[in-house]
LUMKOLMI-96870 format. One line per field, with one value per residue: residue in three letters; residue number from 1; z, x, y of N, C-alpha, C, O in turn. Coordinates in nm, 3 decimals, m for minus. Atoms other than C-alpha are relative to their C-alpha. Example, Ala and Ser with C-alpha at 12.3 -4.5 7.8 and 13.67 -1.06 7.14 Angstrom:
residues 2
type: ALA_SER
seq: 1_2
nZ: 0.000_m0.006
nX: 0.089_m0.082
nY: m0.119_m0.119
caZ: 0.780_0.714
caX: 1.230_1.367
caY: m0.450_m0.106
cZ: 0.000_0.073
cX: 0.090_m0.077
cY: 0.120_0.109
oZ: 0.066_0.090
oX: 0.194_m0.026
oY: 0.118_0.220
end
This chain:
residues 71
type: UNK_UNK_UNK_UNK_UNK_UNK_UNK_UNK_UNK_UNK_UNK_UNK_UNK_UNK_UNK_UNK_UNK_UNK_UNK_UNK_UNK_UNK_UNK_UNK_UNK_UNK_UNK_UNK_UNK_UNK_UNK_UNK_UNK_UNK_UNK_UNK_UNK_UNK_UNK_UNK_UNK_UNK_UNK_UNK_UNK_UNK_UNK_UNK_UNK_UNK_UNK_UNK_UNK_UNK_UNK_UNK_UNK_UNK_UNK_UNK_UNK_UNK_UNK_UNK_UNK_UNK_UNK_UNK_UNK_UNK_UNK
seq: 1_2_3_4_5_6_7_8_9_10_11_12_13_14_15_16_17_18_19_20_21_22_23_24_25_26_27_28_29_30_31_32_33_34_35_36_37_38_39_40_41_42_43_44_45_46_47_48_49_50_51_52_53_54_55_56_57_58_59_60_61_62_63_64_65_66_67_68_69_70_71
nZ: 0.000_0.017_m0.104_0.053_m0.015_m0.123_m0.057_m0.018_m0.127_0.017_0.092_m0.076_m0.094_0.076_0.044_m0.119_m0.038_0.100_m0.026_m0.120_0.036_0.084_m0.068_m0.144_m0.078_m0.006_m0.095_m0.135_m0.017_m0.016_m0.131_m0.100_0.016_m0.037_m0.145_m0.053_0.045_0.049_0.142_0.025_0.110_m0.057_m0.081_0.087_0.075_m0.084_m0.043_0.109_0.018_m0.110_m0.117_0.024_m0.017_m0.143_m0.059_0.035_m0.079_m0.140_m0.009_0.015_m0.122_m0.107_0.019_m0.037_m0.146_m0.060_0.023_m0.099_m0.132_m0.010_0.034
nX: 0.085_m0.081_0.010_0.082_0.142_0.061_0.091_0.135_0.009_m0.064_0.081_0.116_m0.044_m0.037_0.124_0.066_m0.073_0.030_0.136_m0.004_m0.060_0.093_0.125_m0.027_0.124_0.048_m0.087_0.046_0.126_m0.034_m0.062_0.107_0.079_m0.080_m0.013_0.120_0.027_m0.117_0.003_m0.025_m0.096_m0.134_m0.029_m0.027_m0.120_m0.119_m0.015_m0.034_0.100_m0.005_0.060_0.143_0.056_0.000_0.104_0.129_0.014_0.026_0.138_0.090_m0.012_0.063_0.144_0.043_m0.011_0.104_0.130_0.016_0.021_0.124_0.118
nY: m0.117_m0.119_m0.103_m0.109_0.032_m0.048_0.099_m0.054_m0.073_m0.131_m0.080_m0.047_m0.102_m0.119_m0.063_m0.057_m0.121_m0.103_m0.048_m0.083_m0.129_m0.075_m0.030_m0.004_m0.005_0.138_0.068_m0.031_0.073_0.141_0.020_0.001_0.122_0.117_0.004_0.062_0.136_0.071_0.032_0.141_0.010_m0.016_0.118_0.115_m0.030_0.013_0.139_0.091_0.104_0.098_m0.064_m0.011_0.134_0.030_m0.084_0.059_0.123_m0.037_m0.048_0.115_0.082_m0.077_0.008_0.136_0.011_m0.084_0.062_0.107_m0.057_m0.075_0.082
caZ: 0.000_m0.096_0.152_m0.079_m0.033_0.229_0.466_0.502_0.865_0.773_0.486_0.713_0.971_0.707_0.565_0.914_0.993_0.665_0.745_1.091_0.938_0.686_0.935_1.284_1.400_1.313_1.515_1.824_1.771_1.727_2.045_2.246_2.099_2.148_2.512_2.562_2.358_2.240_1.892_1.797_1.480_1.680_1.918_1.644_1.444_1.735_1.827_1.485_1.369_1.649_1.922_1.764_1.749_2.114_2.207_2.022_2.194_2.536_2.468_2.352_2.651_2.886_2.737_2.779_3.141_3.221_3.066_3.301_3.609_3.527_3.428
caX: 0.000_0.137_0.208_0.015_m0.315_m0.547_m0.724_m1.102_m1.061_m0.820_m1.042_m1.350_m1.154_m1.013_m1.361_m1.501_m1.227_m1.289_m1.661_m1.585_m1.366_m1.636_m1.923_m1.815_m2.173_m2.273_m1.975_m2.107_m2.454_m2.304_m2.101_m2.415_m2.603_m2.317_m2.288_m2.643_m2.646_m2.296_m2.210_m2.239_m2.039_m1.740_m1.766_m1.780_m1.510_m1.272_m1.338_m1.290_m1.468_m1.344_m1.440_m1.778_m1.840_m1.747_m1.975_m2.266_m2.202_m2.192_m2.522_m2.687_m2.554_m2.662_m3.011_m3.036_m2.916_m3.155_m3.447_m3.381_m3.373_m3.688_m3.915
caY: 0.000_0.338_0.617_0.855_0.672_0.817_0.578_0.612_0.720_0.999_1.109_1.128_1.325_1.562_1.624_1.681_1.932_2.117_2.138_2.276_2.547_2.644_2.653_2.766_2.840_2.484_2.366_2.545_2.394_2.047_2.089_2.170_1.874_1.626_1.725_1.604_1.286_1.199_1.081_0.717_0.779_0.903_0.609_0.347_0.523_0.522_0.156_0.000_m0.311_m0.540_m0.296_m0.238_m0.613_m0.651_m0.359_m0.520_m0.857_m0.691_m0.516_m0.840_m1.038_m0.760_m0.766_m1.144_m1.130_m0.844_m1.033_m1.328_m1.104_m0.907_m1.197
cZ: 0.000_0.115_m0.045_0.020_0.137_0.051_0.015_0.130_m0.012_m0.092_0.071_0.094_m0.073_m0.048_0.116_0.043_m0.098_0.022_0.122_m0.029_m0.081_0.075_0.151_0.087_0.013_0.097_0.142_0.029_0.020_0.138_0.109_m0.009_0.042_0.150_0.062_m0.037_m0.042_m0.147_m0.020_m0.109_0.053_0.083_m0.086_m0.080_0.081_0.043_m0.111_m0.005_0.111_0.124_m0.013_0.017_0.146_0.071_m0.028_0.079_0.146_0.017_m0.009_0.126_0.119_m0.009_0.042_0.152_0.069_m0.018_0.096_0.138_0.014_m0.044_0.123
cX: 0.090_m0.022_m0.094_m0.149_m0.049_m0.098_m0.139_m0.015_0.060_m0.081_m0.123_0.040_0.037_m0.125_m0.075_0.067_m0.026_m0.139_m0.003_0.059_m0.097_m0.123_0.020_m0.126_m0.060_0.082_m0.048_m0.130_0.025_0.059_m0.106_m0.080_0.077_0.018_m0.120_m0.011_0.122_m0.015_0.039_0.104_0.142_0.040_0.039_0.127_0.127_0.024_0.051_m0.100_0.001_m0.066_m0.150_m0.069_m0.009_m0.109_m0.139_m0.025_m0.032_m0.142_m0.098_0.003_m0.065_m0.151_m0.053_0.002_m0.110_m0.138_m0.024_m0.033_m0.137_m0.123_m0.062
cY: 0.123_0.098_0.113_m0.025_0.045_m0.105_0.062_0.080_0.139_0.089_0.056_0.113_0.129_0.074_0.064_0.129_0.114_0.058_0.090_0.137_0.086_0.048_0.003_0.006_m0.139_m0.081_0.025_m0.074_m0.148_m0.028_m0.005_m0.129_m0.124_m0.010_m0.070_m0.148_m0.080_m0.034_m0.146_m0.020_0.012_m0.121_m0.119_0.022_m0.019_m0.145_m0.091_m0.114_m0.103_0.057_0.014_m0.135_m0.039_0.080_m0.057_m0.129_0.030_0.049_m0.116_m0.087_0.071_m0.005_m0.137_m0.018_0.081_m0.062_m0.117_0.054_0.066_m0.078_m0.058
oZ: 0.073_0.176_0.039_0.025_0.238_m0.024_0.024_0.133_0.034_m0.071_0.054_0.103_m0.025_m0.040_0.101_0.077_m0.058_0.011_0.123_0.028_m0.065_0.036_0.220_0.198_0.118_0.163_0.224_0.138_0.106_0.198_0.200_0.093_0.101_0.204_0.167_0.046_m0.048_m0.205_0.010_m0.106_0.013_0.081_m0.061_m0.101_0.028_0.071_m0.083_0.074_0.146_0.191_0.084_0.075_0.189_0.157_0.061_0.128_0.206_0.116_0.067_0.175_0.200_0.094_0.106_0.210_0.165_0.070_0.134_0.211_0.123_m0.058_0.113
oX: 0.189_m0.129_m0.149_m0.227_0.021_m0.182_m0.151_m0.086_0.001_m0.089_m0.157_m0.030_0.006_m0.132_m0.134_0.000_m0.040_m0.158_m0.075_0.016_m0.099_m0.183_m0.019_m0.126_m0.113_0.029_m0.050_m0.149_m0.036_0.029_m0.097_m0.116_0.019_0.034_m0.108_m0.052_0.115_m0.121_0.151_0.182_0.230_0.155_0.141_0.204_0.229_0.138_0.126_m0.194_m0.104_m0.144_m0.223_m0.178_m0.109_m0.179_m0.224_m0.135_m0.116_m0.208_m0.194_m0.102_m0.132_m0.219_m0.158_m0.092_m0.170_m0.223_m0.139_m0.114_m0.194_m0.230_m0.162
oY: 0.129_0.103_0.184_0.070_0.033_m0.153_0.184_0.180_0.237_0.210_0.173_0.214_0.238_0.197_0.172_0.226_0.229_0.179_0.190_0.237_0.208_0.148_m0.092_m0.046_m0.175_m0.172_m0.068_m0.127_m0.211_m0.132_m0.088_m0.188_m0.215_m0.120_m0.133_m0.230_m0.203_m0.013_m0.186_m0.115_m0.064_m0.163_m0.183_m0.071_m0.062_m0.182_m0.184_m0.118_m0.158_m0.012_m0.004_m0.143_m0.098_0.027_m0.060_m0.151_m0.036_0.014_m0.121_m0.127_0.008_m0.014_m0.146_m0.071_0.034_m0.052_m0.142_m0.004_0.066_m0.020_m0.129
end
């Protein structure tokens, strides 16, 4: 793989940074909204596919365990 090629993660981050530079008011609005709810895209992007799979398994196992306790 060539050093010149841009990974999808770097491309997404570069595009996000460009958007933040072009629209600073939207950045402030996004900051207020993310403080309340968080961003699933940022979470999944930072975990990668293995971390996302583990997160999904933990949620499913937690749901199964909770269903046994509350029946």
